[in-house]
C-alpha positions as CSV (number, residue, x, y, z in Angstrom):
1,M,-40.9,-25.2,-32.5
2,A,-38.4,-25.8,-29.8
3,K,-36.5,-22.9,-28.4
4,R,-32.8,-23.1,-28.7
5,K,-30.9,-22.9,-25.4
6,E,-28.9,-19.8,-25.1
7,E,-25.3,-20.4,-24.5
8,K,-23.9,-18.8,-21.4
9,R,-20.5,-17.4,-21.8
10,S,-18.0,-17.7,-19.0
11,P,-17.1,-14.6,-17.1
12,T,-14.0,-12.7,-18.1
13,L,-11.7,-10.4,-16.3
14,F,-13.4,-7.4,-17.7
15,D,-16.8,-8.5,-16.3
16,F,-15.2,-8.7,-12.9
17,I,-13.8,-5.1,-13.2
18,A,-17.1,-3.8,-14.5
19,A,-18.9,-5.3,-11.5
20,G,-16.4,-3.7,-9.1
21,E,-17.0,-0.3,-10.6
22,K,-20.8,-0.7,-10.1
23,K,-20.2,-1.6,-6.5
24,D,-18.1,1.5,-6.0
25,E,-20.8,3.7,-7.5
26,A,-23.4,2.1,-5.3
27,K,-21.4,2.7,-2.2
28,K,-21.6,6.5,-1.8
29,P,-21.6,7.9,1.7
30,T,-25.1,8.6,3.0
31,A,-26.3,11.0,5.7
32,T,-26.7,8.1,8.2
33,E,-23.1,7.0,8.1
34,P,-20.9,8.7,10.6
35,P,-17.9,10.6,9.1
36,V,-14.5,8.9,9.3
37,R,-12.5,10.2,12.2
38,Q,-9.1,11.4,11.3
39,P,-6.3,10.2,13.7
40,R,-5.0,13.0,15.9
41,D,-1.6,13.7,17.3
42,V,-1.8,13.5,21.1
43,S,2.0,13.2,21.7
44,D,2.2,16.7,23.2
45,E,-0.6,16.1,25.6
46,L,0.9,12.7,26.6
47,Y,4.3,14.3,27.1
48,V,2.8,16.9,29.5
49,F,0.9,14.2,31.4
50,I,4.0,12.0,31.9
51,K,6.1,15.0,32.8
52,K,3.6,16.1,35.4
53,V,3.6,12.7,37.2
54,G,7.3,12.1,36.6
55,R,7.0,8.4,35.9
56,A,3.9,6.7,34.5
57,S,3.2,3.0,34.2
58,K,1.6,1.5,31.1
59,D,-1.7,1.2,33.0
60,D,-1.6,4.9,34.0
61,V,-1.1,5.9,30.4
62,T,-3.9,3.7,29.1
63,K,-6.3,5.0,31.7
64,W,-5.3,8.6,30.8
65,A,-5.9,7.7,27.1
66,K,-9.3,6.1,27.8
67,G,-10.4,9.1,29.8
68,R,-9.6,11.4,26.9
69,G,-11.1,9.2,24.2
70,V,-7.8,8.4,22.6
71,T,-7.8,5.3,20.5
72,P,-5.1,2.6,21.1
73,S,-3.5,3.3,17.7
74,E,-3.3,7.1,18.4
75,L,-1.7,6.3,21.8
76,Y,0.8,3.9,20.3
77,K,1.8,6.4,17.6
78,A,2.2,9.1,20.2
79,L,4.4,6.9,22.4
80,E,6.5,5.8,19.5
81,K,6.9,9.5,18.4
82,L,8.1,10.5,21.8
83,L,10.5,7.6,22.1
84,V,12.0,8.3,18.7
85,E,12.4,12.0,19.6
86,R,14.1,10.8,22.8
87,K,11.7,12.8,25.0
88,L,10.6,9.6,26.8
89,R,12.4,6.4,27.9
90,K,10.6,3.2,28.6
91,K,12.0,0.7,31.1
92,L,10.8,-1.9,33.6
93,D,10.4,-1.0,37.3
94,D,11.4,-3.3,40.2
95,E,8.2,-5.3,39.8
96,G,8.6,-5.9,36.1
97,N,6.0,-3.4,35.0
98,L,6.5,-1.2,31.9
99,V,7.2,2.4,32.9
100,Y,7.6,5.6,30.9
101,E,9.9,8.4,32.1
102,V,10.6,11.9,30.8
103,L,14.2,12.4,29.7
104,G,16.1,15.6,30.3
């Protein structure tokens, strides 16, 4: 006797969702994965640095951040926080370079 071909049913939305749940279960953190680093607030440290030097160029600030292991996103958030709080002012110097100054 000849075997009858089994009909394959087309995938449904529920099949897709069930497959996604299986992937989530399979992706549990292992001991070999490094922990996710939480962003830190470096605005106070940055403010002290700029206050100490009086006027800091963008290059000086990025060098300071690299030396302390600050990520670019953490640096940007700290700068924006200080600018919104009106503790810093950013402007261009005579050569057209971006400079941060302490207000008040």
